[in-house]
N, C-alpha and C positions, 0 to 999 in steps of 0.2 A: 560265587555264591557255595562253593565247596568248600573256603577256608570258614566259611562264616559259620556253615553248617556243621563242621568240626568242632569249632570252637565251643558252639553249644552243646555238641557231644562230651568234649573234653571235663566241661564244668560236671555234666554227669558220671562220666565215667570215673574222673579222678586224675590219678597221675598216669595211670595208661592211658587215657585222652589226650592227658598233655605231651606224653611222649609223642603220640601219634601226628599230635597237632605240630610238635616243632618239626617234625619230618616234612610233612606237608607242607609247611609255611616255608621251610629252607629251601623246597623244591620251586615253589613260587616264586620265591626272592631270588634265585639263580637264574 
């Protein structure tokens, strides 16, 4: 649920959100 919420935020935040999303996704992936 956290990644999904971040994805929605990234769309609103923009580049800043995308960067955060990548960091979160990378952590979840590992």
